[in-house]
N, C-alpha and C positions, 0 to 999 in steps of 0.2 A: 144517731149520735154521731157527735165526733168527739174521739176519747185523744188524750196527750197520759203520757205517761217519766218517771223518772230515775234517778236513781236512787234505792234507798238508804237512807239514813240511819242512825240506831235510835231516832227520836220515834223512828215508823214503827219497830219490832214490836212495843204492847201493840197498836191496830193489827201488826199482820202476825200475830199469835191471835189474835181474837177471829181471823175472818177464818184462819187455818181449825182453832177450834170449835168451830161453831158448824164444821161444816163433817165434823166428828158422830157426830149423830144418824144421820145418814147411812150410816156405814156401805161409803157407795167409790169415795173420796182417798179415804187413807186409811192404811191400815194400823194406824193409831187407836186405838180405843176408850183412851182415858185423856180428858184435855192437858195439854205442855202446859208450862212454864217459860213465862218471857226469858226469865234468867239461862233454862235451859235453853233454849234456843240460838246463847250468843254465840258458842264457838259454831253454829251453822252460820250466822249471820256473819261470823268473820271469813267464813270460806269463799265470801263473794268480789271476789275482786272486779272491778267495775271492769276496767279492762280484758278482762279474761272469761269470769263468771258474773253479770252483774246478775243483779234483784233490783227487779225495776215494780216498782208501783203508778197507780193510778189514780186520782182525786178526784172528790166532788166536794166543793162547800168544805175545803178543809179535813177532809173526812176522806184514809183508803177506802176504795173502793174494788178495788183488787191486785192480787198482783203477780209477777213471772218469776224464775227465778231460774239462771241456765245452773248444772252441778257439774260437777267431774262425773264419767261416769268409771268404775269399776277403781281408779287412784293408780291405776298405771301409768307410766310415762308415754307406752304405743297407743295409748285412747287418748294420748293430747286431744287432737282431733273431732272426738266423739264431747257430746255434752245431752245430758239430762234436762226436759224441760218439764215442771211443775207449772200450773194455771191454778190459783185460788179467786175465787169472785165471795163477793160479800152477798150474800141471799138476797136482796133489796136489788140485786144490778148484777143478776143473773137473767141470761136469756134477752139480752140488750145489745148483744154484742162484742162487747169486750173480752173474753177470750179469743175471740176470732181476732179483734186488734192487736192483742199482747202477741198471737201466733204469728199473726204477718209480721210484726215488729219483730221478734224473735230468727222466722227466716231471713228477713233482710239484714237484721246485723249478725247473723251465725259469719259471713266470710272474712268479716271485721276484725274478728271477736278468735280468728281462727279454728274455727269450728266446719267441718264439711258433712256431720255426720247429725241426725237430732234424731234421740228418743223420748217417749213418752210409756212410762208405766202406768197403764191403765185396768184397773177391775176391769172384768169380762163382764159384768153385770154396769155398767157405767154408759152407760148407752150416749149419753149426749155430748160426754168427752169422748167416746170413739168414734160419733160421728163428726165430731170436731177436730178430730187428727187426721180422719179420713178426707174430710173437705180439703185439706189442705197436702194434699197426698201424700199422704202417711200412708205403710202398706203396716200389714202386720207381718210380722217378720219370726214370731214368737209366740209359745201361750205354755206359761206355768199351769196347767193346771190343780186346782183345790191345793196353793200352798199357804192360802190365808183362811183363819177361822175368825169368824166376825160373829159374835152370839149365837154357837153353837153350826152354823153353817160355814158346809166349805167356799171358798170362792177361787177363783179365776184370773189368773193375772196375766193379761195383755203386754203384749212388745210392739208397739212400734215406731218404725222408722222411717226415714228420707233423710237420703242423699242427696245434697246440694252441688253438686258436680256437673 
């Protein structure tokens, strides 16, 4: 299936948040344990400068089916060439290649965004996301054991990274 993406607009935020919130019950994707509000995500949305740290959406029939964000890593100037990637896909569109599409597009766009290092922070029990990043030559650069507790279960956080030089 062919995909395309565009820069997210503020009016997309309710659908972006809905996709994000839909992943919370799985306890595989995010450390949030309760749904977030659209209004609470306005500051996050504002941090996504299309020229430096874009937020992309993919659409089908006028509905957003997934999104990818580039985010600053650690918030210090020396890390300006490093970006964390986050990918969220609507339940009805998972396992159809959209995550791979987004990841390939992010790798391709990174040099123009002045990014030389891409990171993914992925729960150790999220096997599909780990496989996706590893398929695109991301390597495990770190493991934070038992740093998250979800429904009483301690979970690891894997740090996957890829240099683009």
